[in-house]
C-alpha positions, 0 to 999 in steps of 0.5 A: 688134944690136937697137940697130942695128935700132932706128936703121935703123927710125928712119932710114926714118921709121918708129915707134920700136921695141922695146916689150914685148908681153904673151904670150897676148893676143888678136890681131886677124886679117883682113889679112896685115898685121894678123896677130899684132897685139896688142890690149893697151897698150904696156908695158916691163920693167926688168932689175936686175943685181946686181954682186957685185964692185962692190956695186951693182945696174945697172938696164937699160931693156929698151926701149933696153938702156941702163943707166939707173941704178946703185944702191949696195947692200950688200956682195957682192950676189948674188940679185935678185927683183922684187915682182909689181907691180914696185914693189920689187926685193929684193937679197941681200947676202952681207954679211948684209943684204937691200937693198930698192930702190924702182923708181920712184926706183931708191934703197934704201928699206930694208935688212933684216938677216938671220942670215947671207949669202944667195945667192938670194931669191924672192917669193911670187906675192901679193907678201906674203913673200920667201923666202931661204936663210941659210947654213948651214942655214936659210931666212928669211922677210921680210914685204914689208909691214914689211921684217922677218924674220918666220920662220926655217925649219930645213932641215937640213944643207946651204947653201940656195943656190937658191929657187923658189916654185910658181905658187900660192904653196903650196910653196917648193923649196930647193936645198941644197948638201950631199953628197949634194945635196938639195931641201927642200920647204916648205909656206908655210901652215906654214913647215915642211919637208914633203919632201926629195928627193935629187939627184945633183951639187952643186945650185945653182938651180931653177925651177918650170914655169908650170903648177906640174907640174915643177921643174927643178934644176941640179946636175951636170946638170939634174934634173926633179922631178915636183911631184905626187909630189916624185920625180925624173922625169928626168935631162937629158943634155948639161947638164954644168956646169949653173948657173942655170935660167929658164922661158919664160913659156909653159912650153915651154922651160927655159933653163940657163946652162952653166958648163963649159969651153965655156960656153953656154945650153942650150935644153931643150924641156919636152915632151921633156925634151931639149936642143934647142939650145945658144946660144953664149956665153962661159964664166963665164955666171952667171944669166939672166932672161926678159922677160915676153913671152918674147922675150929672155933676159938672161944675166950674165957675169963675164969671167975676166980681170976688168974690167966685167961683160957682160949678153948679150941673146939673142933666143928667136926665133933663139937668138942674142945680139943685144946686149951691155950693160956693167955692173959687176964680176962680175954675178951675179943678174938679175931683170926687173920685170913690164910697166908702162904705157907709152902707149896704143899696142899693140906688135907683134913683127916681123923687121927685117933678120933681127933681132926688134924691136917696133914700134908697131901703126900702123907695122906696114904701113909695115914690111911695105912695106919687106920686114919679116915676122913671126917667126920671123926668118931 
């Protein structure tokens, strides 16, 4: 587990581990020990997990994987989304409200009444609006400046359950649980439905690739929609029981929770639109979110026998579970805030005793003298 790796590093007198490194940053090359060093300020994100059975949100510090706060919210919280600046987290409650958590204090700063219960929520890239489905056939738009509903959009028959927004903020894709299932496309300039796309199976979640070219939809299996034409481009085999989907920050992979008899997290290569790996996790996995650097996936899990829920932490370098975190009852949605200023030292990902960890840049040479390497980890 990552915590054991951190303790081992501390025992060697090395710098504290497990800080976040921004993706796609310039590196300073020269000596073998300098390869891969990031020239950015050290940062860290927080994971917010909606516990639908406890009416709370667990706040996880991804630096230590410890629960640092538990926030009471409305009844049966389900969907979670962070504002782009990480200042607020919006949580949908199936009791008919949205709780707005101020992340600086981890307290509820506002409660927004909505028409009906909602399962998912997403925030526009500029942070101005939150879009959420409102059962049975409407979308609601919340202004984050006033925390009031400013628009209601009729999307036709079928409960809207999944929401995704294109990187440019121009369109909202909405999964509708109907027969047949369909995806509605909303133009944010007018807040009107401009396209509907039929998909096979019971649609649940969806995600847009970082370049905005494709939309991955979970239904009976994963369906890929070409955003330029809003047509189905592919169905992906070996994804039966697909539930939630999240994209890696670089767009190379789509990670999908599988809620079939075996459970698992499918790793789909977007270049080939095929399952490349299946990560072993128990059945009843729900939602997932990826750290901003793409290094770790946080997956919520509600044990079939009841009791506290679990968040599994998966390393994307090894596609293995590296930590487990106990949270509230029946965890559902999870969102990870963007990175924040931590201190003035850059952090570097390395392999320590077969596990991927992150250390302060000045400590890299010492780690290498003790046999550590750069990823991928064996």
